[in-house]
PATI-680638 format. One record per residue (C-alpha): residue number from 1; x, y, z; residue in three letters. Coordinates in nm, 3 decimals. Layout:
BEGIN
+-----+---------+---------+---------+-----+
|   k |    east |   north |      up |   r |
+-----+---------+---------+---------+-----+
| NUM |       X |       Y |       Z | ALA |
...
+-----+---------+---------+---------+-----+
//
This chain:
BEGIN
+-----+---------+---------+---------+-----+
|   k |    east |   north |      up |   r |
+-----+---------+---------+---------+-----+
|   1 |   1.983 |  -6.474 |  -5.297 | MET |
|   2 |   2.323 |  -6.451 |  -5.231 | ILE |
|   3 |   2.536 |  -6.099 |  -5.229 | ILE |
|   4 |   2.878 |  -6.096 |  -5.301 | LYS |
|   5 |   3.051 |  -5.861 |  -5.074 | CYS |
|   6 |   3.415 |  -5.723 |  -4.984 | ALA |
|   7 |   3.534 |  -5.525 |  -4.695 | VAL |
|   8 |   3.774 |  -5.256 |  -4.755 | VAL |
|   9 |   3.950 |  -5.050 |  -4.445 | ASP |
|  10 |   4.301 |  -4.953 |  -4.378 | ASP |
|  11 |   4.270 |  -5.068 |  -4.017 | GLU |
|  12 |   4.329 |  -5.474 |  -4.002 | PRO |
|  13 |   4.106 |  -5.490 |  -3.696 | LEU |
|  14 |   3.819 |  -5.323 |  -3.843 | ALA |
|  15 |   3.843 |  -5.544 |  -4.162 | VAL |
|  16 |   3.843 |  -5.876 |  -3.946 | GLU |
|  17 |   3.544 |  -5.737 |  -3.737 | LEU |
|  18 |   3.343 |  -5.672 |  -4.046 | LEU |
|  19 |   3.451 |  -5.986 |  -4.196 | ALA |
|  20 |   3.344 |  -6.187 |  -3.902 | SER |
|  21 |   3.008 |  -6.025 |  -3.900 | TYR |
|  22 |   2.971 |  -6.112 |  -4.282 | VAL |
|  23 |   3.029 |  -6.476 |  -4.189 | LYS |
|  24 |   2.727 |  -6.442 |  -3.958 | LYS |
|  25 |   2.496 |  -6.348 |  -4.226 | ILE |
|  26 |   2.369 |  -6.658 |  -4.470 | PRO |
|  27 |   2.297 |  -6.434 |  -4.762 | PHE |
|  28 |   2.637 |  -6.280 |  -4.780 | LEU |
|  29 |   2.942 |  -6.423 |  -4.922 | GLU |
|  30 |   3.272 |  -6.256 |  -4.850 | LEU |
|  31 |   3.500 |  -6.231 |  -5.160 | CYS |
|  32 |   3.750 |  -5.992 |  -5.062 | GLY |
|  33 |   3.906 |  -5.828 |  -4.751 | LYS |
|  34 |   4.133 |  -5.523 |  -4.816 | TYR |
|  35 |   4.350 |  -5.308 |  -4.650 | THR |
|  36 |   4.391 |  -5.033 |  -4.902 | ASN |
|  37 |   4.145 |  -4.903 |  -5.183 | ALA |
|  38 |   4.408 |  -4.977 |  -5.463 | THR |
|  39 |   4.418 |  -5.321 |  -5.377 | ASP |
|  40 |   4.041 |  -5.326 |  -5.344 | ALA |
|  41 |   3.989 |  -5.172 |  -5.695 | LEU |
|  42 |   4.237 |  -5.438 |  -5.847 | HIS |
|  43 |   4.039 |  -5.687 |  -5.670 | GLY |
|  44 |   3.681 |  -5.597 |  -5.749 | ILE |
|  45 |   3.811 |  -5.558 |  -6.111 | GLY |
|  46 |   3.895 |  -5.943 |  -6.131 | GLU |
|  47 |   3.611 |  -6.051 |  -5.906 | GLN |
|  48 |   3.319 |  -5.803 |  -5.912 | PRO |
|  49 |   3.107 |  -5.788 |  -5.602 | VAL |
|  50 |   2.741 |  -5.658 |  -5.530 | ASP |
|  51 |   2.791 |  -5.494 |  -5.215 | LEU |
|  52 |   3.128 |  -5.307 |  -5.061 | LEU |
|  53 |   3.170 |  -5.225 |  -4.686 | PHE |
|  54 |   3.408 |  -4.941 |  -4.741 | LEU |
|  55 |   3.589 |  -4.689 |  -4.508 | ASP |
|  56 |   3.631 |  -4.348 |  -4.620 | ILE |
|  57 |   3.949 |  -4.180 |  -4.470 | GLN |
|  58 |   4.238 |  -4.405 |  -4.629 | MET |
|  59 |   4.588 |  -4.305 |  -4.756 | PRO |
|  60 |   4.621 |  -4.263 |  -5.150 | GLU |
|  61 |   4.298 |  -4.329 |  -5.251 | LEU |
|  62 |   3.989 |  -4.254 |  -5.029 | ASN |
|  63 |   3.664 |  -4.444 |  -5.007 | GLY |
|  64 |   3.476 |  -4.180 |  -5.165 | LEU |
|  65 |   3.709 |  -4.167 |  -5.452 | GLU |
|  66 |   3.692 |  -4.572 |  -5.481 | LEU |
|  67 |   3.312 |  -4.572 |  -5.475 | SER |
|  68 |   3.295 |  -4.349 |  -5.779 | ARG |
|  69 |   3.528 |  -4.594 |  -5.974 | MET |
|  70 |   3.347 |  -4.941 |  -5.892 | VAL |
|  71 |   3.057 |  -5.028 |  -6.134 | PRO |
|  72 |   2.753 |  -4.834 |  -6.083 | GLU |
|  73 |   2.533 |  -5.115 |  -5.975 | ASN |
|  74 |   2.792 |  -5.192 |  -5.664 | THR |
|  75 |   2.611 |  -5.123 |  -5.360 | ARG |
|  76 |   2.799 |  -4.901 |  -5.091 | ILE |
|  77 |   2.787 |  -4.932 |  -4.727 | VAL |
|  78 |   3.032 |  -4.668 |  -4.585 | PHE |
|  79 |   3.219 |  -4.762 |  -4.251 | THR |
|  80 |   3.373 |  -4.489 |  -4.101 | THR |
|  81 |   3.469 |  -4.324 |  -3.785 | ALA |
|  82 |   3.392 |  -3.961 |  -3.922 | PHE |
|  83 |   3.038 |  -3.827 |  -3.937 | ASN |
|  84 |   3.131 |  -3.518 |  -4.156 | GLN |
|  85 |   3.139 |  -3.736 |  -4.477 | TYR |
|  86 |   2.781 |  -3.844 |  -4.448 | ALA |
|  87 |   2.645 |  -3.589 |  -4.696 | VAL |
|  88 |   2.933 |  -3.677 |  -4.937 | ASP |
|  89 |   2.853 |  -4.055 |  -4.908 | GLY |
|  90 |   2.492 |  -4.019 |  -5.000 | PHE |
|  91 |   2.606 |  -3.802 |  -5.282 | ARG |
|  92 |   2.756 |  -4.121 |  -5.413 | VAL |
|  93 |   2.427 |  -4.294 |  -5.347 | ASN |
|  94 |   2.562 |  -4.503 |  -5.051 | ALA |
|  95 |   2.319 |  -4.739 |  -4.938 | LEU |
|  96 |   2.414 |  -4.681 |  -4.585 | ASP |
|  97 |   2.659 |  -4.492 |  -4.342 | TYR |
|  98 |   2.764 |  -4.684 |  -4.022 | LEU |
|  99 |   2.967 |  -4.477 |  -3.779 | LEU |
| 100 |   3.231 |  -4.689 |  -3.583 | LYS |
| 101 |   3.222 |  -4.863 |  -3.348 | PRO |
| 102 |   2.983 |  -5.058 |  -3.571 | ILE |
| 103 |   2.743 |  -5.276 |  -3.372 | SER |
| 104 |   2.643 |  -5.625 |  -3.528 | TYR |
| 105 |   2.272 |  -5.499 |  -3.510 | ALA |
| 106 |   2.355 |  -5.190 |  -3.721 | ASP |
| 107 |   2.561 |  -5.393 |  -3.963 | PHE |
| 108 |   2.264 |  -5.651 |  -4.003 | LEU |
| 109 |   2.027 |  -5.377 |  -4.046 | GLU |
| 110 |   2.248 |  -5.229 |  -4.353 | ALA |
| 111 |   2.270 |  -5.591 |  -4.498 | CYS |
| 112 |   1.891 |  -5.627 |  -4.504 | ASN |
| 113 |   1.880 |  -5.284 |  -4.685 | LYS |
| 114 |   2.129 |  -5.429 |  -4.932 | ALA |
| 115 |   1.912 |  -5.743 |  -4.946 | MET |
| 116 |   1.612 |  -5.555 |  -5.043 | HIS |
| 117 |   1.775 |  -5.277 |  -5.276 | ALA |
| 118 |   1.732 |  -5.270 |  -5.628 | ASP |
| 119 |   2.076 |  -5.382 |  -5.795 | PRO |
| 120 |   2.043 |  -5.163 |  -6.087 | THR |
+-----+---------+---------+---------+-----+
//
């Protein structure tokens, strides 16, 4: 099974790091890289994904707001430097909550959760 995913973070270096992690995992297919939530919402509308690696604190539209706008079956892994949003993250049924700096081991563990999670 291949999981289509996208990375959304307003920090280009974070986007590239997570994209490099995605490329190392055979069951993930990177379908989009976005540096703002508005572009991500548009891109996901055109090419839906199964999994979003999503920063929370972004200008204009934050990750929590975006997570409420994507299809309900889209799995969310929050990737943020701020632990104070963890409760809010799980209120929107996030699959995982990774604190920056994100290690490859933690990223891989979140991907394995996504692989075994019920997509409905």
